N, C-alpha and C positions, 0 to 999 in steps of 0.2 A: 436315801442310802448312800454311804460314802463310796466313791468310785476310785479313790486314789489312796496311796500309802507313801509314807516317807521312807526312802531308802536309808538303811542303817549306815552305810558307808559314805555316801555322798551327801545325804541330807536333803536331796531334792524330792519333790512330790512326783510320784510315778503312778500310772494306771496299774491295776492289779495284774493285767496281762503282761506287764513289763517286769514282773517279779520272777524270781527263779529260786530253786533250792540251793542254798549255800551251806557248805560245811564250815562252821566257825573255826574248826581245827582242820587245816588242809589235809587232803588225802595222802600227801607224801609223808605226813607225820602220823598217819593212821586214823585220820578223821572219819573214814568210812566205817570204822569199827567202834567209834565213840558213841556214847549214849545219845538217845534221840533229842535230848534237850540242846545238843550242840548242832542241830540241823535247823537252819534259819530259813524263814520264808519272806523276810522283809528286806531282801537285798535285790537290787535291780540286775537285769541280765548284763547290762553294760559294765557295771562295776565288777560283777562276777567274772566276766571274761577278761577285762583289762587287768584287774588286780591279780587274777590267776596267772596270766601270761607274764607279767612284769614284776609284781611285788612278791608273790609266792615263789615264782621261778628265780627271781633275783636272790632270794635267800637260799632256796633248796639247791641251786646250781652254783653257789659260791664254793670255793675250793674247800674250806674248812667244814662246812655243813655237809657237802656231798660225801666227803671222806668219813665224817662222823656217822652218817646214816648207813654207809656201806659197812663200817666196822660193827655197828649195832646189829645188822642182819647176820653177820658172820657168827656172832655169839650164840645163835640159835639154830644153826644148820646141823642136823644130826645124821644125815645120810645123803647119798647121791639122788635119792628120790625126793628130797626136800625141794622147796621152791627155789627158783634161780636166785643167785646172788647179784647184787648191783656191781657194775663195772666201776673201776676207780680211774679217774683222770688225774695223771701226775703233772700235767701241764703241757705247754706248747714246746715244740722242738723245731730247730732249724736244720734241715738236711739238704745239703747242696745236691742239685741234679735231679730231684724228684720232679716228675712231669705233673704240673698242676697249673691252673689259672693264676694269674698274678694276685688276685684279690682273695685267694684261698690260703689257709694256714694248715699246719699239721699239728694235731693233738696226739699225745701218747697216752693210751689207756692200758690197763692190765685187767685180765680176767681173773676168775676165782682161783685158778691154779698157777697164775703167773703168765698166762697167755699174753703175748704182745699184740697190741692193736694200734695201728696208725690210722687215724681218721683225718682224711683230707677234706676240709669243709670250707664253706664261705665264711668270711670274717665280717660280721656285722659290728662295726666299730662302736655302735651305741650300746652293745652288750658284750664288750670284750672281757668282762669279768665273769661271764656265765660259762661254766664248764659245759661244752657242747654248743655254745653260742645261742643265738635267737631260737627259742622253741619252735617257731613257725618255719624256720629254714629247713628243718629235717623233712617237713612235708612238701615244701615249695621249691627248694633249690637242690639240685643234684649234688651228691657228694659220694665219696668212696671210702670204705673202711677195709683195710688190709688186716687179715686175721692170721696170726702165726701161732699154731698150737704148740704145746710143750711135749717133750718126750717123757710121758708118764703113763699111767694106766688108762685103759680104754674107758673106764668109768669116769675118770677125771676129764678125758677128752670130750666125751659126750656131754657131761655136765657143763664144761666150759663153753661148748657150742650153744647149748641151751641158753646160758647166761648171756652170751654175746648177742644172740638173736633177740632176746628179751630186751637187752639194753639199747640196741640199735633200732629196734622196732621191726616188725614183720611186714608192715604195709606202708612204706614211705619211699622217698627217693634216695635212700642210702643204698648204693650198690655194695654188696658184701663179697669180698674176694678171699677165698681160702688159699692161703699161701703154703700149701702142702698137698701131697697126693694121698688119697685114701684107697686102699686095696681090700678086696674081699679075701676069704680064706684061701682062695686059689691064686692069689696074686694079681687078679684082674683089677686094673685101675678103674675106680668108680667115678661117675659124673658128679661134680660138686653140687649140681642142682638137687641131687638126692638129699643133700644136707642143708638146703636153703641158701646156697651160695650161687653167684652168677659166674658164668665162664669169663675168664679174664680176656681183655683185648690186648693189643700190642703194647700200649702204654702201661697197662697193669703188669704185664710180664717184665718190662724194664724196671718199673718201680719195685716190684717184688724182689728182684735180684739185688737192687740197690739197698733196700731196707733190710734184707737178710744180712748182707755184709755189714751194714751199720750196726745191727743188733750184736753181731759177733765181735765187732770192734769195741762196742760200748761208747763210741764217740757221741751218740745221740743223747746221752743222759745229762746234758746241760739243759735242764728243764726250767721253764718260766711259767708263772701264772700271775694274774693280776687280781688284786683285792681292793675293792672300794672301801674306804674307811667307814662309810655310813651304810654298808650293804644291808644291814638288818633293821634300820630305823623305821622305815615305812611298814615293814612286816611286823615289827613289835607293836606298833600302833594298831594295825589291822587285827592281829591275833588278840591283843588286849581288849579291843572293842567287841569283837565277836564272842570271845569266851566270857567277858564280863557281862555282856547283855544276856547271854544264854543263862547265866546264873542269877543276876541281879535285876534283870528286866528294866522297868522304868526308873529304878533307883540310879541308873547310869545317866539319866537325861541331863543332869546339870553339867556333865562332862563330855557330852556327845560332840560338841563343837571342837573341843580340844583334840579328841581322838581323830575326828574327821580331818582336822588340819594336819595332824601327824601323818595320816594316810595320803593326803593331797597337799604336800608342803607348798608354801608360797615361794615365789621366785626369789624373794629377798633372802631365802635360806634361814629365816628367823625360826627359833625353836617354837614348838607347838605349846609348850608349857606343861607337858606331862612329866611327872616325876618318875625316874627310873634310871637304869644303867644298861647300856648296850653291851654286846658280847665283847668287843675289843676293849672297852673300858674296864670290864671285869677281869679280863685276862691280864691286864696290867698289874693287878695286885692291889689296886687302890681301894677295891671293894672286897667284901667277903665272897670268895669264889666257891666255897664248899657249900653248895645249895642242895636241897632235897633232890635226890635222883635215885636211879636204880640201874644196875648193869644192863646194857643193851636196850634200855627203854627211853622213850620220850616222856619226860616227867613234866606235868603241869601242876604246880602246887600253889594253892591259894590260901594265904594266911592273914590273920588279923592281928595287928599290933596295937589295937585299941583306937588308934587314930585313923588308920586307913586299912583297906583290904589291898594286899599286894599279890601279884602273880609272879612266881619264879618258874623259869623254864630251863631244862637241861636236856641234852642229847647224850645218852650213854654216860651220864654223870659229868659231862663236860659242856663247853660252849654255853655258859649260863647267860641269861639276861633277866632283868627284873623290870616290872612296870607297875605303877600304882593304878588301881582300878577305880575305886570309889571310896566314899567316906566310910569310916569304920563302924558307923551306926547302922549301915545297911544290913538288912536281914536276908539271908540266903536260905531258901526252903531246903530242909534236910541236911544242912551243914551246921555242925557244932562250932560256935564262934571260937571256942578255946582250942579245938583240934584242927580246924580248917578243913581243907579238901585237897586230895591229891588224886590225879588221874594218871595212870601209867599205861602208855600205849606201846604195843609191840607190833608194828606194821608187818614185819616178816612173818609173824605167827598169826596175824589177823585177829589179834586179841586186845582187850583193854581191861583194866581193873580199876574200879573206883574204891578209894580208901582214904586214909588221912596220913599226915606226916608222922604223928606218934605211932600209928599202927605199923608203918613201914620201918621205923626205927626199932620198934619192939620185935618185929619179925627178924630183922637183919642181925640183931644181937641175941636172938634165940629165946627171948623172954616169953613172947606170945606168938606162936606161929600162925600165919594166915594161910589157910588151905590153898587158895588160888595162887598165892605167891610161892608156896611150896611146889606146886605143879610147874610153875615157870622155872624155878630153881632146878628142878629135875631135868627139864629140857636143856637148860644151859649146861648142866653137868654132863649130859649125854653128848652135847656138842663139843665140849672140851675133850671128852674121851675119844670122840670120833677123830679129833686131831686134824682137821682139814687145814693144811698150811700151804702157803705160797711156795711154788717150786719154779725156779727161774731157769732151769737147765733146758737148753735148746741145742739139738744136734744139727 
């Protein structure tokens, strides 16, 4: 009886107990709600952990993608009872006088109603392109986030606090300081701990006054962020291999080594040999940038051009990339070769829809309406009518 299995991502033989459940489509893209065929059992724990922390996070926490995912979620918020919205990181700021350790930086984030958030955190230079920094630092290194609510409705304020706590995490080493006073109907000032915040110390009080004055002056809005030119290359290889194997299984075997080299590039920085185009290349206009997509959705579209099967990915109809999966003669169970396959993921709604590119086009032009997409459209219309907009006013 065979006691080992080859890991899909690293290609090494591992014992069965070293395997783990892997979402071929990462959870930040809605992989938890994808069909069962995209849940793999032939990925080792080491690859699952390392690639999740660095490759998936390197893509998800890049400035463009994090903003794209946040905008996608906003398109489906229909009421204050909806799920929290992602915070948006606008970049790093330099503010003279803030009390902080030398190796710490300040990031400026905004909440769903325009709340100002200054996150003073450790700067891991290896991951200076990650919005929010090294994912493990939030759990292992102390930091402080100063939260300035906006002068708006109580519903907005409560929703903003919910989104802030969701974004910063409820159980980690991020101290959360409420830079405002909350009073009850009798005018009695309430303890910030009632709302999940910590009591400020002396340095927090000093920083709060300084940051408040900075907000009013607008001087802090000289924002900076870093973007690595190849931020998505390893992720594209990983997603291509995971999704391709989920659909084509052993028909991917002749290209496994190419994808694995793309996931684990050699130090000489030579190309893996996979055909495709990264996000930044497609944004240059050198390639066709109008790829199959859907408003507010992560779209994974797999099509056959007779020579090869290609995978096209977009976030909210933007940030496209393309990768060649396998030979065009490969057979995918349940997929029409002429129509291909399209998976639309809506992480905020915790939904996904399996369809095809022609069906999406027919629906969007009103030729043949697809009931599941009609339901999604109704939610998006309700979100538009709700009119949840950023409000930057602070008194």
